[in-house]
N, C-alpha and C positions, 0 to 999 in steps of 0.2 A: 250131759255136751258141757252144762254150764261146770257143772262140778271136776271134770276131766280137764278142761282148760286152767282152771282155778287152781288144780294139783300140780299142771304143768310149769305156771308160771313161780308157783312157790318150790315145787325143785329147781326150778332153773337159778333162782336166787340162792338159796340156800348151796347149791354145787357153787355160784359164783363166789360165795362168801367162803367157802372150804378151798377153793382154788386160792384165794386169795394167801392163804396162811402158808404156803410151805415155800412160798420163797424166798417170805423174807427169813424165813431160819435156814435157808440153803444159801444165799447170798450172803449171809450174814457168818457162815459157816464155811465157805470158799476161800476169804483169803480175809488177811487184818487188811480191816478200814480205811488206816493210815501207815508208812512206815515210812522213817529215815533215819538213815547212817549217820551215825555220830563217833565221835572219837573219845573216848574212855580211858584215859592217858594211856597206857602201852595196848590196849586192845582199840579194836574196831569194831562196832557191833548194829544191829538193825533193832531200833525200838520199832516197835509194833503196838497200835492200838487196834481193841477190838471192835471200839466204835468213835466216830471222828463225824460230829463233835460229841464227846463224851455228857450224858446227858445227866444233870443233878439228880441226887436221889438213885442213880441206878449203878452198879457195880460196872468197871468193865476190866476187862485183862490188858496189861501189860509184859506183851513176849520181848524176851532179850533173848538176842540173837550173834554169835558172835561170826564172824567171818573165819578165824581159825579156830580147829578143833580144840578146846582146852575143856574138858569135863571138868575138871577143879576151882571151876566159876562158881562164887556165894557172891552175894548181895544184896541190898535193897533200894528200894523205890522211895523215893522221898514228892511228893505233893507240895510245892511251895505255891502260896498266892503271889499273883501279881498283883501291882501297881494297881490301886482302886479295889481289890478283894477282899472283906474283912474275912476273912479264915485263918487258922494256924495248919501248919507243918503237919502234913498225914504222909505217917512212915507205914513200909509193908514189905515182910521178906520175899527177895527172888528163892522160889524153891525148884528144883529139878522137873520140867515140863515131862507128862507121862511117855514113855515109848520114845523122846527124844534126850541123845545121851548130854549135849554141852549146851541145850536151850534150856533157857530159865524163864519163869512168868511168875508173876504175882496180880493179884485184885486188889482195885484202887476203888474209892468211892465219894467224888468231891460232893462235897455238902452245897458250896456254895456256886452260882455262877460266876462267872466272870473270867478271868485269864491267872493262868495255871501254870508252875516249871516242874516241868516233871525233871526229876534227876536221878541218873541210874551208878549208883555208889558199887564198887566193883571191884573182890579182893581173887584174885588166884596165882600164878603160876611167878607171873611176872610183876607182882605185886600191887599194889593199890591203882584205880583210875575211876574218873566220876565221868560222867558227859551228860547232855539235859535236851530236852526239848522246850520247845513252848505250848499250851492251846490253850482254847478257851471253851470252859462247860458252859454246854445251853441252858436252859430250863424247861423243863418239860411243857409237852405242847398243852395248849388250853381246853382242849378238849379230847378223848380219848381216839386211840385211829378207826377201831372200829363202826364208835357214833358220826364218824366224820364221814365215814362213807356210806353207813345207812342214810344220811341226811343229803348224800348228794347222788343215790340211787330213789328217791325221791323221786323227783321231778322225771326221769324215765320211768320209772310203774307208772306213772299218770301219765304220760305220754302212750307207752303201751297201753292202757286201759283206755286210752282214746281211740287208740287205732283198733283193739277189738268191738269198742262199743260200736264203732261208725261202720266197719263189718255186720255187725251184727244188724243195726239198720239199714245198709243198703238189704240184707237178704229179704226182709220184712217190706221195704218197695218194690223190692223185684217179684216177690210171693204178693202183694197186693196185685200188682202192676200184669200178671201173666195171670191172674184171675178174671178179671176184665175185660 
């Protein structure tokens, strides 16, 4: 009986862990983390970021979606450090998104936390244009998420063990009382 309870508790803990994983992936893929509409010269575009705020040392996607259908757009993204951010400009080309005719995407990797300006420079049939948004890059968490969940569930597991122990203790008291 005891092995059965331990196995059930272990299975419940593992199931809880695996149930937490897919939701983060689904939420991240469902929509961009942030989206801003800007004017880039003659073009009105949406600049979508896959992370908000972006985390240092983790690449994030910059997706440029023009409001008018312009399949001939090309350009680049420049990440310029803001005031108080000790870094250099970062450049990445914009490439057509897979399965999207007018959408462009590029991947950025900011190495320093702090203020950044994301500048999108576009070239197309209506000429050259650039637009920008400001972001603040965050540092990595102090501990990994999985370790935080593990530490956070320890009190719950202790409480469950205490309840199980009390139930077992009550059964022994009832058994002793019924024999007397």
